[in-house]
TIDREN-611574 format. One record per residue (C-alpha): residue in three letters; x, y, z. Coordinates in steps of 0.2 Angstrom, whole numbers. Layout:
% residues N
<rec><aa>ALA</aa><X>X</X><Y>Y</Y><Z>Z</Z></rec>
...
//
This chain:
% residues 287
<rec><aa>UNK</aa><X>1</X><Y>-1</Y><Z>0</Z></rec>
<rec><aa>UNK</aa><X>7</X><Y>16</Y><Z>-5</Z></rec>
<rec><aa>UNK</aa><X>4</X><Y>33</Y><Z>-8</Z></rec>
<rec><aa>UNK</aa><X>-4</X><Y>36</Y><Z>-26</Z></rec>
<rec><aa>UNK</aa><X>11</X><Y>52</Y><Z>-31</Z></rec>
<rec><aa>UNK</aa><X>18</X><Y>57</Y><Z>-46</Z></rec>
<rec><aa>UNK</aa><X>35</X><Y>61</Y><Z>-43</Z></rec>
<rec><aa>UNK</aa><X>51</X><Y>66</Y><Z>-53</Z></rec>
<rec><aa>UNK</aa><X>63</X><Y>55</Y><Z>-57</Z></rec>
<rec><aa>UNK</aa><X>81</X><Y>59</Y><Z>-55</Z></rec>
<rec><aa>UNK</aa><X>93</X><Y>54</Y><Z>-68</Z></rec>
<rec><aa>UNK</aa><X>103</X><Y>58</Y><Z>-84</Z></rec>
<rec><aa>UNK</aa><X>89</X><Y>54</Y><Z>-97</Z></rec>
<rec><aa>UNK</aa><X>76</X><Y>65</Y><Z>-91</Z></rec>
<rec><aa>UNK</aa><X>58</X><Y>61</Y><Z>-94</Z></rec>
<rec><aa>UNK</aa><X>49</X><Y>73</Y><Z>-103</Z></rec>
<rec><aa>UNK</aa><X>35</X><Y>73</Y><Z>-90</Z></rec>
<rec><aa>UNK</aa><X>51</X><Y>78</Y><Z>-78</Z></rec>
<rec><aa>UNK</aa><X>57</X><Y>92</Y><Z>-91</Z></rec>
<rec><aa>UNK</aa><X>39</X><Y>99</Y><Z>-89</Z></rec>
<rec><aa>UNK</aa><X>37</X><Y>99</Y><Z>-71</Z></rec>
<rec><aa>UNK</aa><X>54</X><Y>108</Y><Z>-72</Z></rec>
<rec><aa>UNK</aa><X>48</X><Y>119</Y><Z>-83</Z></rec>
<rec><aa>UNK</aa><X>33</X><Y>125</Y><Z>-72</Z></rec>
<rec><aa>UNK</aa><X>43</X><Y>124</Y><Z>-55</Z></rec>
<rec><aa>UNK</aa><X>49</X><Y>141</Y><Z>-62</Z></rec>
<rec><aa>UNK</aa><X>38</X><Y>148</Y><Z>-75</Z></rec>
<rec><aa>UNK</aa><X>20</X><Y>148</Y><Z>-75</Z></rec>
<rec><aa>UNK</aa><X>7</X><Y>148</Y><Z>-83</Z></rec>
<rec><aa>UNK</aa><X>11</X><Y>142</Y><Z>-101</Z></rec>
<rec><aa>UNK</aa><X>4</X><Y>136</Y><Z>-114</Z></rec>
<rec><aa>UNK</aa><X>7</X><Y>117</Y><Z>-124</Z></rec>
<rec><aa>UNK</aa><X>16</X><Y>127</Y><Z>-137</Z></rec>
<rec><aa>UNK</aa><X>28</X><Y>136</Y><Z>-124</Z></rec>
<rec><aa>UNK</aa><X>31</X><Y>120</Y><Z>-115</Z></rec>
<rec><aa>UNK</aa><X>35</X><Y>112</Y><Z>-130</Z></rec>
<rec><aa>UNK</aa><X>48</X><Y>125</Y><Z>-136</Z></rec>
<rec><aa>UNK</aa><X>54</X><Y>125</Y><Z>-121</Z></rec>
<rec><aa>UNK</aa><X>58</X><Y>106</Y><Z>-120</Z></rec>
<rec><aa>UNK</aa><X>63</X><Y>107</Y><Z>-139</Z></rec>
<rec><aa>UNK</aa><X>76</X><Y>121</Y><Z>-132</Z></rec>
<rec><aa>UNK</aa><X>81</X><Y>120</Y><Z>-113</Z></rec>
<rec><aa>UNK</aa><X>84</X><Y>102</Y><Z>-115</Z></rec>
<rec><aa>UNK</aa><X>89</X><Y>101</Y><Z>-132</Z></rec>
<rec><aa>UNK</aa><X>76</X><Y>87</Y><Z>-134</Z></rec>
<rec><aa>UNK</aa><X>71</X><Y>80</Y><Z>-148</Z></rec>
<rec><aa>UNK</aa><X>52</X><Y>77</Y><Z>-146</Z></rec>
<rec><aa>UNK</aa><X>36</X><Y>78</Y><Z>-154</Z></rec>
<rec><aa>UNK</aa><X>22</X><Y>90</Y><Z>-150</Z></rec>
<rec><aa>UNK</aa><X>10</X><Y>77</Y><Z>-149</Z></rec>
<rec><aa>UNK</aa><X>24</X><Y>70</Y><Z>-136</Z></rec>
<rec><aa>UNK</aa><X>22</X><Y>84</Y><Z>-126</Z></rec>
<rec><aa>UNK</aa><X>4</X><Y>84</Y><Z>-127</Z></rec>
<rec><aa>UNK</aa><X>2</X><Y>66</Y><Z>-120</Z></rec>
<rec><aa>UNK</aa><X>13</X><Y>68</Y><Z>-107</Z></rec>
<rec><aa>UNK</aa><X>6</X><Y>82</Y><Z>-100</Z></rec>
<rec><aa>UNK</aa><X>-12</X><Y>74</Y><Z>-102</Z></rec>
<rec><aa>UNK</aa><X>-5</X><Y>63</Y><Z>-92</Z></rec>
<rec><aa>UNK</aa><X>2</X><Y>74</Y><Z>-78</Z></rec>
<rec><aa>UNK</aa><X>-16</X><Y>82</Y><Z>-80</Z></rec>
<rec><aa>UNK</aa><X>-25</X><Y>66</Y><Z>-76</Z></rec>
<rec><aa>UNK</aa><X>-13</X><Y>62</Y><Z>-62</Z></rec>
<rec><aa>UNK</aa><X>-17</X><Y>79</Y><Z>-55</Z></rec>
<rec><aa>UNK</aa><X>2</X><Y>85</Y><Z>-56</Z></rec>
<rec><aa>UNK</aa><X>-3</X><Y>100</Y><Z>-68</Z></rec>
<rec><aa>UNK</aa><X>-20</X><Y>112</Y><Z>-69</Z></rec>
<rec><aa>UNK</aa><X>-26</X><Y>120</Y><Z>-83</Z></rec>
<rec><aa>UNK</aa><X>-36</X><Y>134</Y><Z>-86</Z></rec>
<rec><aa>UNK</aa><X>-44</X><Y>143</Y><Z>-103</Z></rec>
<rec><aa>UNK</aa><X>-25</X><Y>136</Y><Z>-113</Z></rec>
<rec><aa>UNK</aa><X>-13</X><Y>139</Y><Z>-99</Z></rec>
<rec><aa>UNK</aa><X>-5</X><Y>124</Y><Z>-90</Z></rec>
<rec><aa>UNK</aa><X>3</X><Y>125</Y><Z>-70</Z></rec>
<rec><aa>UNK</aa><X>7</X><Y>114</Y><Z>-56</Z></rec>
<rec><aa>UNK</aa><X>-6</X><Y>107</Y><Z>-46</Z></rec>
<rec><aa>UNK</aa><X>-5</X><Y>116</Y><Z>-28</Z></rec>
<rec><aa>UNK</aa><X>-11</X><Y>100</Y><Z>-18</Z></rec>
<rec><aa>UNK</aa><X>-1</X><Y>91</Y><Z>-28</Z></rec>
<rec><aa>UNK</aa><X>15</X><Y>102</Y><Z>-19</Z></rec>
<rec><aa>UNK</aa><X>5</X><Y>98</Y><Z>-4</Z></rec>
<rec><aa>UNK</aa><X>7</X><Y>80</Y><Z>-5</Z></rec>
<rec><aa>UNK</aa><X>23</X><Y>81</Y><Z>-8</Z></rec>
<rec><aa>UNK</aa><X>28</X><Y>92</Y><Z>6</Z></rec>
<rec><aa>UNK</aa><X>16</X><Y>80</Y><Z>16</Z></rec>
<rec><aa>UNK</aa><X>26</X><Y>63</Y><Z>8</Z></rec>
<rec><aa>UNK</aa><X>43</X><Y>70</Y><Z>12</Z></rec>
<rec><aa>UNK</aa><X>35</X><Y>75</Y><Z>30</Z></rec>
<rec><aa>UNK</aa><X>31</X><Y>59</Y><Z>34</Z></rec>
<rec><aa>UNK</aa><X>46</X><Y>49</Y><Z>29</Z></rec>
<rec><aa>UNK</aa><X>56</X><Y>61</Y><Z>39</Z></rec>
<rec><aa>UNK</aa><X>45</X><Y>57</Y><Z>55</Z></rec>
<rec><aa>UNK</aa><X>45</X><Y>40</Y><Z>50</Z></rec>
<rec><aa>UNK</aa><X>64</X><Y>38</Y><Z>52</Z></rec>
<rec><aa>UNK</aa><X>67</X><Y>50</Y><Z>66</Z></rec>
<rec><aa>UNK</aa><X>53</X><Y>42</Y><Z>77</Z></rec>
<rec><aa>UNK</aa><X>59</X><Y>23</Y><Z>69</Z></rec>
<rec><aa>UNK</aa><X>40</X><Y>20</Y><Z>64</Z></rec>
<rec><aa>UNK</aa><X>37</X><Y>10</Y><Z>49</Z></rec>
<rec><aa>UNK</aa><X>19</X><Y>18</Y><Z>45</Z></rec>
<rec><aa>UNK</aa><X>11</X><Y>15</Y><Z>28</Z></rec>
<rec><aa>UNK</aa><X>10</X><Y>32</Y><Z>17</Z></rec>
<rec><aa>UNK</aa><X>-9</X><Y>35</Y><Z>12</Z></rec>
<rec><aa>UNK</aa><X>-17</X><Y>46</Y><Z>3</Z></rec>
<rec><aa>UNK</aa><X>-28</X><Y>58</Y><Z>10</Z></rec>
<rec><aa>UNK</aa><X>-25</X><Y>55</Y><Z>27</Z></rec>
<rec><aa>UNK</aa><X>-24</X><Y>68</Y><Z>41</Z></rec>
<rec><aa>UNK</aa><X>-15</X><Y>60</Y><Z>54</Z></rec>
<rec><aa>UNK</aa><X>-5</X><Y>42</Y><Z>62</Z></rec>
<rec><aa>UNK</aa><X>-6</X><Y>38</Y><Z>79</Z></rec>
<rec><aa>UNK</aa><X>5</X><Y>21</Y><Z>81</Z></rec>
<rec><aa>UNK</aa><X>8</X><Y>15</Y><Z>99</Z></rec>
<rec><aa>UNK</aa><X>12</X><Y>-5</Y><Z>100</Z></rec>
<rec><aa>UNK</aa><X>1</X><Y>-14</Y><Z>88</Z></rec>
<rec><aa>UNK</aa><X>-11</X><Y>-2</Y><Z>85</Z></rec>
<rec><aa>UNK</aa><X>-10</X><Y>12</Y><Z>74</Z></rec>
<rec><aa>UNK</aa><X>-24</X><Y>23</Y><Z>71</Z></rec>
<rec><aa>UNK</aa><X>-26</X><Y>32</Y><Z>56</Z></rec>
<rec><aa>UNK</aa><X>-38</X><Y>49</Y><Z>54</Z></rec>
<rec><aa>UNK</aa><X>-45</X><Y>52</Y><Z>39</Z></rec>
<rec><aa>UNK</aa><X>-56</X><Y>68</Y><Z>34</Z></rec>
<rec><aa>UNK</aa><X>-71</X><Y>58</Y><Z>26</Z></rec>
<rec><aa>UNK</aa><X>-78</X><Y>41</Y><Z>25</Z></rec>
<rec><aa>UNK</aa><X>-75</X><Y>38</Y><Z>5</Z></rec>
<rec><aa>UNK</aa><X>-56</X><Y>45</Y><Z>8</Z></rec>
<rec><aa>UNK</aa><X>-55</X><Y>31</Y><Z>22</Z></rec>
<rec><aa>UNK</aa><X>-63</X><Y>18</Y><Z>11</Z></rec>
<rec><aa>UNK</aa><X>-51</X><Y>20</Y><Z>-2</Z></rec>
<rec><aa>UNK</aa><X>-37</X><Y>17</Y><Z>9</Z></rec>
<rec><aa>UNK</aa><X>-46</X><Y>2</Y><Z>16</Z></rec>
<rec><aa>UNK</aa><X>-46</X><Y>-5</Y><Z>-2</Z></rec>
<rec><aa>UNK</aa><X>-28</X><Y>-2</Y><Z>-3</Z></rec>
<rec><aa>UNK</aa><X>-23</X><Y>-9</Y><Z>12</Z></rec>
<rec><aa>UNK</aa><X>-33</X><Y>-26</Y><Z>6</Z></rec>
<rec><aa>UNK</aa><X>-27</X><Y>-26</Y><Z>-10</Z></rec>
<rec><aa>UNK</aa><X>-9</X><Y>-24</Y><Z>-5</Z></rec>
<rec><aa>UNK</aa><X>-11</X><Y>-39</Y><Z>5</Z></rec>
<rec><aa>UNK</aa><X>-20</X><Y>-50</Y><Z>-7</Z></rec>
<rec><aa>UNK</aa><X>-8</X><Y>-46</Y><Z>-21</Z></rec>
<rec><aa>UNK</aa><X>8</X><Y>-52</Y><Z>-10</Z></rec>
<rec><aa>UNK</aa><X>-2</X><Y>-67</Y><Z>-1</Z></rec>
<rec><aa>UNK</aa><X>9</X><Y>-82</Y><Z>-5</Z></rec>
<rec><aa>UNK</aa><X>1</X><Y>-93</Y><Z>7</Z></rec>
<rec><aa>UNK</aa><X>-14</X><Y>-101</Y><Z>-1</Z></rec>
<rec><aa>UNK</aa><X>-32</X><Y>-105</Y><Z>6</Z></rec>
<rec><aa>UNK</aa><X>-30</X><Y>-91</Y><Z>18</Z></rec>
<rec><aa>UNK</aa><X>-46</X><Y>-86</Y><Z>29</Z></rec>
<rec><aa>UNK</aa><X>-52</X><Y>-69</Y><Z>26</Z></rec>
<rec><aa>UNK</aa><X>-70</X><Y>-62</Y><Z>34</Z></rec>
<rec><aa>UNK</aa><X>-78</X><Y>-45</Y><Z>34</Z></rec>
<rec><aa>UNK</aa><X>-94</X><Y>-41</Y><Z>45</Z></rec>
<rec><aa>UNK</aa><X>-102</X><Y>-22</Y><Z>45</Z></rec>
<rec><aa>UNK</aa><X>-118</X><Y>-15</Y><Z>44</Z></rec>
<rec><aa>UNK</aa><X>-118</X><Y>-10</Y><Z>25</Z></rec>
<rec><aa>UNK</aa><X>-111</X><Y>-14</Y><Z>8</Z></rec>
<rec><aa>UNK</aa><X>-113</X><Y>4</Y><Z>1</Z></rec>
<rec><aa>UNK</aa><X>-96</X><Y>4</Y><Z>-12</Z></rec>
<rec><aa>UNK</aa><X>-108</X><Y>-8</Y><Z>-22</Z></rec>
<rec><aa>UNK</aa><X>-116</X><Y>6</Y><Z>-25</Z></rec>
<rec><aa>UNK</aa><X>-102</X><Y>21</Y><Z>-29</Z></rec>
<rec><aa>UNK</aa><X>-89</X><Y>8</Y><Z>-36</Z></rec>
<rec><aa>UNK</aa><X>-92</X><Y>-9</Y><Z>-37</Z></rec>
<rec><aa>UNK</aa><X>-78</X><Y>-12</Y><Z>-50</Z></rec>
<rec><aa>UNK</aa><X>-66</X><Y>-11</Y><Z>-34</Z></rec>
<rec><aa>UNK</aa><X>-73</X><Y>-24</Y><Z>-24</Z></rec>
<rec><aa>UNK</aa><X>-76</X><Y>-36</Y><Z>-41</Z></rec>
<rec><aa>UNK</aa><X>-56</X><Y>-32</Y><Z>-44</Z></rec>
<rec><aa>UNK</aa><X>-54</X><Y>-38</Y><Z>-26</Z></rec>
<rec><aa>UNK</aa><X>-64</X><Y>-54</Y><Z>-27</Z></rec>
<rec><aa>UNK</aa><X>-56</X><Y>-60</Y><Z>-41</Z></rec>
<rec><aa>UNK</aa><X>-39</X><Y>-59</Y><Z>-32</Z></rec>
<rec><aa>UNK</aa><X>-45</X><Y>-68</Y><Z>-19</Z></rec>
<rec><aa>UNK</aa><X>-53</X><Y>-82</Y><Z>-32</Z></rec>
<rec><aa>UNK</aa><X>-34</X><Y>-82</Y><Z>-38</Z></rec>
<rec><aa>UNK</aa><X>-27</X><Y>-83</Y><Z>-23</Z></rec>
<rec><aa>UNK</aa><X>-39</X><Y>-97</Y><Z>-16</Z></rec>
<rec><aa>UNK</aa><X>-46</X><Y>-88</Y><Z>-4</Z></rec>
<rec><aa>UNK</aa><X>-61</X><Y>-93</Y><Z>10</Z></rec>
<rec><aa>UNK</aa><X>-69</X><Y>-77</Y><Z>12</Z></rec>
<rec><aa>UNK</aa><X>-84</X><Y>-75</Y><Z>24</Z></rec>
<rec><aa>UNK</aa><X>-95</X><Y>-60</Y><Z>26</Z></rec>
<rec><aa>UNK</aa><X>-108</X><Y>-56</Y><Z>37</Z></rec>
<rec><aa>UNK</aa><X>-121</X><Y>-40</Y><Z>33</Z></rec>
<rec><aa>UNK</aa><X>-129</X><Y>-36</Y><Z>50</Z></rec>
<rec><aa>UNK</aa><X>-143</X><Y>-29</Y><Z>42</Z></rec>
<rec><aa>UNK</aa><X>-160</X><Y>-35</Y><Z>34</Z></rec>
<rec><aa>UNK</aa><X>-164</X><Y>-21</Y><Z>21</Z></rec>
<rec><aa>UNK</aa><X>-169</X><Y>-26</Y><Z>1</Z></rec>
<rec><aa>UNK</aa><X>-154</X><Y>-19</Y><Z>-3</Z></rec>
<rec><aa>UNK</aa><X>-142</X><Y>-28</Y><Z>11</Z></rec>
<rec><aa>UNK</aa><X>-151</X><Y>-42</Y><Z>4</Z></rec>
<rec><aa>UNK</aa><X>-147</X><Y>-41</Y><Z>-15</Z></rec>
<rec><aa>UNK</aa><X>-128</X><Y>-37</Y><Z>-9</Z></rec>
<rec><aa>UNK</aa><X>-129</X><Y>-55</Y><Z>-1</Z></rec>
<rec><aa>UNK</aa><X>-133</X><Y>-61</Y><Z>-20</Z></rec>
<rec><aa>UNK</aa><X>-120</X><Y>-51</Y><Z>-26</Z></rec>
<rec><aa>UNK</aa><X>-107</X><Y>-61</Y><Z>-14</Z></rec>
<rec><aa>UNK</aa><X>-114</X><Y>-74</Y><Z>-14</Z></rec>
<rec><aa>UNK</aa><X>-115</X><Y>-75</Y><Z>-34</Z></rec>
<rec><aa>UNK</aa><X>-94</X><Y>-70</Y><Z>-33</Z></rec>
<rec><aa>UNK</aa><X>-91</X><Y>-88</Y><Z>-22</Z></rec>
<rec><aa>UNK</aa><X>-90</X><Y>-78</Y><Z>-6</Z></rec>
<rec><aa>UNK</aa><X>-97</X><Y>-87</Y><Z>10</Z></rec>
<rec><aa>UNK</aa><X>-112</X><Y>-72</Y><Z>15</Z></rec>
<rec><aa>UNK</aa><X>-126</X><Y>-71</Y><Z>26</Z></rec>
<rec><aa>UNK</aa><X>-139</X><Y>-60</Y><Z>35</Z></rec>
<rec><aa>UNK</aa><X>-139</X><Y>-57</Y><Z>55</Z></rec>
<rec><aa>UNK</aa><X>-151</X><Y>-44</Y><Z>59</Z></rec>
<rec><aa>UNK</aa><X>-140</X><Y>-40</Y><Z>73</Z></rec>
<rec><aa>UNK</aa><X>-135</X><Y>-21</Y><Z>76</Z></rec>
<rec><aa>UNK</aa><X>-116</X><Y>-17</Y><Z>79</Z></rec>
<rec><aa>UNK</aa><X>-104</X><Y>-2</Y><Z>81</Z></rec>
<rec><aa>UNK</aa><X>-93</X><Y>-5</Y><Z>70</Z></rec>
<rec><aa>UNK</aa><X>-87</X><Y>-13</Y><Z>53</Z></rec>
<rec><aa>UNK</aa><X>-73</X><Y>-26</Y><Z>54</Z></rec>
<rec><aa>UNK</aa><X>-63</X><Y>-36</Y><Z>45</Z></rec>
<rec><aa>UNK</aa><X>-48</X><Y>-49</Y><Z>47</Z></rec>
<rec><aa>UNK</aa><X>-35</X><Y>-53</Y><Z>34</Z></rec>
<rec><aa>UNK</aa><X>-19</X><Y>-61</Y><Z>39</Z></rec>
<rec><aa>UNK</aa><X>-11</X><Y>-55</Y><Z>59</Z></rec>
<rec><aa>UNK</aa><X>-22</X><Y>-39</Y><Z>53</Z></rec>
<rec><aa>UNK</aa><X>-39</X><Y>-33</Y><Z>62</Z></rec>
<rec><aa>UNK</aa><X>-44</X><Y>-18</Y><Z>51</Z></rec>
<rec><aa>UNK</aa><X>-60</X><Y>-8</Y><Z>62</Z></rec>
<rec><aa>UNK</aa><X>-71</X><Y>8</Y><Z>60</Z></rec>
<rec><aa>UNK</aa><X>-84</X><Y>15</Y><Z>70</Z></rec>
<rec><aa>UNK</aa><X>-95</X><Y>30</Y><Z>61</Z></rec>
<rec><aa>UNK</aa><X>-100</X><Y>44</Y><Z>70</Z></rec>
<rec><aa>UNK</aa><X>-120</X><Y>41</Y><Z>76</Z></rec>
<rec><aa>UNK</aa><X>-126</X><Y>57</Y><Z>64</Z></rec>
<rec><aa>UNK</aa><X>-115</X><Y>47</Y><Z>48</Z></rec>
<rec><aa>UNK</aa><X>-122</X><Y>29</Y><Z>53</Z></rec>
<rec><aa>UNK</aa><X>-140</X><Y>35</Y><Z>55</Z></rec>
<rec><aa>UNK</aa><X>-141</X><Y>47</Y><Z>36</Z></rec>
<rec><aa>UNK</aa><X>-133</X><Y>30</Y><Z>28</Z></rec>
<rec><aa>UNK</aa><X>-146</X><Y>19</Y><Z>37</Z></rec>
<rec><aa>UNK</aa><X>-160</X><Y>30</Y><Z>33</Z></rec>
<rec><aa>UNK</aa><X>-155</X><Y>29</Y><Z>15</Z></rec>
<rec><aa>UNK</aa><X>-155</X><Y>10</Y><Z>16</Z></rec>
<rec><aa>UNK</aa><X>-172</X><Y>9</Y><Z>23</Z></rec>
<rec><aa>UNK</aa><X>-180</X><Y>20</Y><Z>12</Z></rec>
<rec><aa>UNK</aa><X>-175</X><Y>11</Y><Z>-5</Z></rec>
<rec><aa>UNK</aa><X>-179</X><Y>-4</Y><Z>-12</Z></rec>
<rec><aa>UNK</aa><X>-166</X><Y>-6</Y><Z>-25</Z></rec>
<rec><aa>UNK</aa><X>-149</X><Y>3</Y><Z>-32</Z></rec>
<rec><aa>UNK</aa><X>-157</X><Y>13</Y><Z>-44</Z></rec>
<rec><aa>UNK</aa><X>-169</X><Y>23</Y><Z>-31</Z></rec>
<rec><aa>UNK</aa><X>-154</X><Y>29</Y><Z>-23</Z></rec>
<rec><aa>UNK</aa><X>-151</X><Y>49</Y><Z>-24</Z></rec>
<rec><aa>UNK</aa><X>-134</X><Y>46</Y><Z>-25</Z></rec>
<rec><aa>UNK</aa><X>-130</X><Y>65</Y><Z>-24</Z></rec>
<rec><aa>UNK</aa><X>-139</X><Y>61</Y><Z>-4</Z></rec>
<rec><aa>UNK</aa><X>-125</X><Y>49</Y><Z>-4</Z></rec>
<rec><aa>UNK</aa><X>-110</X><Y>58</Y><Z>-9</Z></rec>
<rec><aa>UNK</aa><X>-115</X><Y>76</Y><Z>2</Z></rec>
<rec><aa>UNK</aa><X>-124</X><Y>67</Y><Z>18</Z></rec>
<rec><aa>UNK</aa><X>-114</X><Y>54</Y><Z>20</Z></rec>
<rec><aa>UNK</aa><X>-97</X><Y>48</Y><Z>9</Z></rec>
<rec><aa>UNK</aa><X>-90</X><Y>65</Y><Z>8</Z></rec>
<rec><aa>UNK</aa><X>-96</X><Y>73</Y><Z>22</Z></rec>
<rec><aa>UNK</aa><X>-83</X><Y>82</Y><Z>31</Z></rec>
<rec><aa>UNK</aa><X>-80</X><Y>71</Y><Z>49</Z></rec>
<rec><aa>UNK</aa><X>-66</X><Y>64</Y><Z>57</Z></rec>
<rec><aa>UNK</aa><X>-65</X><Y>46</Y><Z>55</Z></rec>
<rec><aa>UNK</aa><X>-53</X><Y>33</Y><Z>64</Z></rec>
<rec><aa>UNK</aa><X>-47</X><Y>19</Y><Z>55</Z></rec>
<rec><aa>UNK</aa><X>-40</X><Y>5</Y><Z>67</Z></rec>
<rec><aa>UNK</aa><X>-27</X><Y>-8</Y><Z>62</Z></rec>
<rec><aa>UNK</aa><X>-22</X><Y>-20</Y><Z>76</Z></rec>
<rec><aa>UNK</aa><X>-7</X><Y>-32</Y><Z>74</Z></rec>
<rec><aa>UNK</aa><X>-11</X><Y>-47</Y><Z>84</Z></rec>
<rec><aa>UNK</aa><X>-9</X><Y>-65</Y><Z>76</Z></rec>
<rec><aa>UNK</aa><X>-18</X><Y>-75</Y><Z>90</Z></rec>
<rec><aa>UNK</aa><X>-33</X><Y>-61</Y><Z>89</Z></rec>
<rec><aa>UNK</aa><X>-34</X><Y>-64</Y><Z>72</Z></rec>
<rec><aa>UNK</aa><X>-33</X><Y>-80</Y><Z>73</Z></rec>
<rec><aa>UNK</aa><X>-47</X><Y>-84</Y><Z>86</Z></rec>
<rec><aa>UNK</aa><X>-58</X><Y>-72</Y><Z>77</Z></rec>
<rec><aa>UNK</aa><X>-55</X><Y>-82</Y><Z>61</Z></rec>
<rec><aa>UNK</aa><X>-62</X><Y>-99</Y><Z>72</Z></rec>
<rec><aa>UNK</aa><X>-76</X><Y>-89</Y><Z>77</Z></rec>
<rec><aa>UNK</aa><X>-84</X><Y>-85</Y><Z>61</Z></rec>
<rec><aa>UNK</aa><X>-77</X><Y>-101</Y><Z>54</Z></rec>
<rec><aa>UNK</aa><X>-88</X><Y>-108</Y><Z>66</Z></rec>
<rec><aa>UNK</aa><X>-104</X><Y>-97</Y><Z>64</Z></rec>
<rec><aa>UNK</aa><X>-105</X><Y>-103</Y><Z>44</Z></rec>
<rec><aa>UNK</aa><X>-102</X><Y>-121</Y><Z>50</Z></rec>
<rec><aa>UNK</aa><X>-84</X><Y>-122</Y><Z>43</Z></rec>
//
C-alpha cells in the first residue's frame, strides 16, 4: 500500500514529464506551445509536440497539473502532497516507525501493535481500506488463507462495485476462503448478499446491530466506527430504498460519503486475536 503520487524521476536521461515539471516549477502558466518550445530548446530534446501533449494529459490525469483556458500550471494540491510525503518519511525515520503512506490521511498515531489512521471523510477512509486489503491479497503467498468482513451496509457496491470486483478476482486466484456477515436485513442488504453469493463469497444476513465494521486478514484486524449521525444517515438511505436505482447518489455522496468527519481507521497487528476471530466466524458458518 503506497501513496498514489507522481514524482519526478532523477537521472541522466530525463523523461518529458520531468522536463515539464521542471519548466513549470520556475515559470507559469504556460501554453502547450510554450512548454513544447522550452522542452526542445532548453533540454535539446527531440520530442514531437504530440508526445509533449500526451505527457501533459497524463500529468493532468494524475493531478500534477491544472489547466485554465489554454494555460498549464503545477497543481498546488500536488505540491502539498509532495510536502506531506516528505514530512511523513522524515517522521518515520526520526521516530523509527514504519507507518504506511496513505493518500487522504490527516494523522497517524501508533502505539505498540495498534495504528490509528484519521481521515476527513468516509470516502477517503474507504479508499485506504481498499488499498490496504488489495496490497495484502496481491502479496499473499499462502494459499487457502481465511479472511472475513462483518459490518452494517455494503455501500461501496453502490458507488464503485468494480473495486470490490477486483478484490474478489484476486481472492479467487489466491483461493482465499472469505466470509461476509451483513448486520442488516434491508432489501438492498439482501441484494448485496446475492452479489457476494454469486461471486463465491460465503455470506449471510444477521439482523443484529453492531457499532463498527471489521475485517480480518493475515494477522491484521481492521475496524472503523462511524459517528452516530453519519451511521443514521447511511441507514436512512438503506431503509428508504428497495433497489440500487432508487438511491439518490447525490444524497449519499454529499451527506454521508464526503461529509466532513474525522473518522478513525484502527489497525491492530495480533496473530493470536486474528486467528481466534477467524475461528469464531468459521464456526458461525459451520466450517
